[in-house]
Backbone bond lengths (Angstrom), bond angles and torsions (degrees), N, CA, C in turn:
res aa  C-N    CA-C-N  psi(-1)  N-CA   C-N-CA  omega(-1)  CA-C   N-CA-C  phi
1 M - - - 1.447 - - 1.525 108.98 -
2 S 1.277 114.73 152.52 1.457 119.39 -175.39 1.525 112.30 -84.85
3 E 1.315 113.92 166.64 1.467 121.02 176.31 1.523 110.35 -60.41
4 N 1.337 117.04 -31.60 1.467 121.10 178.97 1.518 111.89 -61.90
5 V 1.330 117.19 -34.51 1.467 120.80 178.78 1.520 109.74 -66.40
6 L 1.316 117.60 -43.35 1.460 121.08 179.07 1.538 110.39 -65.09
7 I 1.309 117.24 -37.46 1.462 120.50 176.00 1.524 109.91 -62.50
8 R 1.323 116.79 -44.66 1.478 120.90 179.46 1.527 110.68 -64.06
9 I 1.322 117.69 -40.39 1.469 121.31 177.53 1.525 109.85 -59.19
10 N 1.316 117.24 -46.39 1.464 120.81 179.59 1.526 111.36 -62.72
11 E 1.319 117.44 -38.22 1.463 120.98 177.29 1.527 110.87 -62.94
12 V 1.319 116.58 -43.84 1.463 121.42 -179.94 1.526 110.42 -65.24
13 I 1.316 116.61 -43.46 1.467 120.34 178.41 1.530 109.95 -62.39
14 D 1.331 117.25 -44.95 1.464 120.65 -179.81 1.530 111.90 -62.00
15 E 1.324 116.29 -37.01 1.464 119.93 -175.18 1.528 113.14 -83.75
16 Y 1.324 117.68 -40.29 1.465 120.41 -170.42 1.529 115.02 -111.43
17 V 1.316 117.49 -38.95 1.466 120.74 -171.73 1.525 112.01 -90.20
18 R 1.307 116.79 -52.72 1.467 121.50 -174.30 1.529 113.19 -55.91
19 P 1.334 119.96 -45.57 1.470 118.63 -179.74 1.535 112.85 -58.02
20 A 1.309 117.10 -39.16 1.472 120.09 179.36 1.522 110.90 -66.89
21 L 1.324 116.64 -42.50 1.461 119.69 179.35 1.524 111.07 -66.74
22 Q 1.310 116.84 -41.76 1.454 120.57 -179.22 1.531 111.88 -66.03
23 S 1.317 116.84 -31.03 1.461 119.26 177.91 1.526 111.73 -67.26
24 D 1.329 117.09 -19.33 1.468 121.93 176.71 1.526 112.03 -102.83
25 G 1.328 117.84 10.64 1.457 121.17 177.76 1.514 114.59 86.73
26 G 1.319 116.96 16.30 1.462 120.63 -179.26 1.512 111.99 -120.94
27 D 1.313 114.26 -170.46 1.456 120.86 177.24 1.528 107.45 -165.26
28 I 1.322 115.81 179.23 1.455 121.16 -179.49 1.519 108.75 -141.58
29 E 1.318 115.75 141.64 1.459 122.44 176.00 1.516 108.04 -120.17
30 V 1.320 116.97 128.83 1.461 121.43 174.28 1.520 106.80 -84.32
31 V 1.341 115.74 119.39 1.455 121.20 -177.98 1.522 110.46 -88.80
32 G 1.332 117.25 -40.76 1.450 119.72 179.71 1.511 112.37 173.83
33 L 1.313 115.34 172.66 1.461 123.20 179.15 1.511 107.94 -134.30
34 Q 1.331 115.95 122.37 1.456 120.73 178.07 1.519 109.27 -145.61
35 D 1.317 116.25 128.70 1.468 122.19 178.33 1.523 112.12 52.13
36 N 1.331 116.91 46.99 1.463 123.86 178.95 1.519 114.13 65.16
37 V 1.322 118.36 14.91 1.465 122.51 176.24 1.528 107.76 -110.68
38 L 1.314 114.92 117.42 1.453 121.40 178.27 1.519 108.34 -93.72
39 S 1.316 116.46 118.97 1.463 121.96 177.93 1.517 108.70 -94.59
40 V 1.332 115.60 127.53 1.455 120.76 179.76 1.524 109.54 -132.50
41 R 1.316 114.63 161.18 1.462 120.63 176.48 1.525 107.36 -128.86
42 L 1.329 116.60 118.92 1.450 120.29 174.40 1.521 108.56 -76.56
43 Q 1.323 116.16 142.73 1.458 121.09 -175.16 1.522 110.42 -127.87
44 G 1.332 114.95 167.55 1.451 120.85 177.81 1.514 111.60 63.10
45 A 1.323 115.99 -140.09 1.463 121.15 -178.03 1.524 111.70 -60.89
46 C 1.318 117.52 -27.73 1.470 120.80 -178.57 1.527 112.77 -72.34
47 S 1.325 117.36 -23.24 1.462 120.23 -175.95 1.525 112.65 -67.82
48 C 1.314 117.30 -26.96 1.464 119.87 -177.69 1.524 112.19 -120.26
49 C 1.301 116.75 11.75 1.462 121.58 -178.50 1.529 110.53 -72.19
50 P 1.332 117.29 137.69 1.468 119.61 177.92 1.530 112.83 -66.01
51 H 1.315 116.75 -14.54 1.467 120.43 179.65 1.523 112.57 -100.64
52 A 1.315 117.75 14.85 1.467 121.60 -176.09 1.525 111.97 -59.19
53 R 1.313 117.08 -40.43 1.470 119.78 -179.86 1.533 111.09 -63.09
54 M 1.322 116.33 -41.78 1.466 120.35 177.83 1.523 110.44 -65.65
55 T 1.319 116.33 -37.25 1.461 120.23 177.75 1.519 110.20 -61.82
56 L 1.331 116.43 -44.35 1.467 119.57 179.38 1.515 111.29 -62.41
57 E 1.332 116.68 -45.54 1.463 120.27 -177.35 1.522 112.31 -71.99
58 N 1.319 116.61 -49.29 1.462 120.27 -172.60 1.520 113.62 -83.29
59 A 1.295 116.83 -46.54 1.464 118.83 -175.61 1.518 112.38 -84.65
60 V 1.317 116.91 -49.06 1.464 119.86 -173.06 1.528 111.33 -82.44
61 E 1.315 117.36 -61.35 1.465 120.12 -173.91 1.527 112.46 -62.03
62 N 1.327 118.19 -46.37 1.464 119.65 -179.46 1.524 111.96 -62.39
63 T 1.316 116.59 -39.25 1.463 120.14 178.97 1.516 110.95 -65.04
64 I 1.337 116.99 -44.35 1.468 121.09 178.69 1.522 110.63 -63.90
65 K 1.318 117.09 -42.74 1.470 120.72 179.52 1.525 110.93 -60.93
66 Q 1.321 117.17 -43.46 1.463 120.66 -178.54 1.521 112.55 -70.52
67 A 1.325 116.69 -39.38 1.465 119.89 -172.72 1.520 114.60 -91.91
68 V 1.342 116.71 -24.53 1.467 118.76 -173.59 1.530 111.42 -119.30
69 S 1.340 117.05 -63.60 1.468 120.64 -176.86 1.518 110.90 -163.16
70 E 1.307 116.33 135.94 1.467 122.50 177.01 1.528 111.41 -66.03
71 D 1.312 117.95 -18.11 1.450 122.28 -175.32 1.527 114.21 -81.23
72 I 1.322 117.45 -10.49 1.460 121.13 -175.15 1.532 110.48 -86.97
73 T 1.322 115.65 133.28 1.453 120.99 171.44 1.531 107.98 -115.00
74 V 1.320 115.45 157.61 1.459 121.02 -176.04 1.517 109.29 -119.06
75 K 1.335 115.37 135.19 1.465 119.61 174.97 1.516 109.00 -132.14
76 S 1.316 115.36 149.80 1.438 121.98 178.01 1.512 109.68 -91.85
77 V 1.330 115.92 139.27 1.465 120.14 177.29 1.510 110.17 -122.69
């Protein structure tokens, strides 16, 4: 994937995902993108939340799939 895709992912996260996480005392860091796998790190309250997996699947991955590409999957590192 191109650098433009990673830029678009960061834009989507900044606009849609990060505000929701920050409102709950958390945040997200994009670690990298390789072979359609987006590596992210949840931070703050989100890093130890029992619902972190649901957040990754429902909030992060679904948003990225809808806004950028259906081919991208998200994993936590």
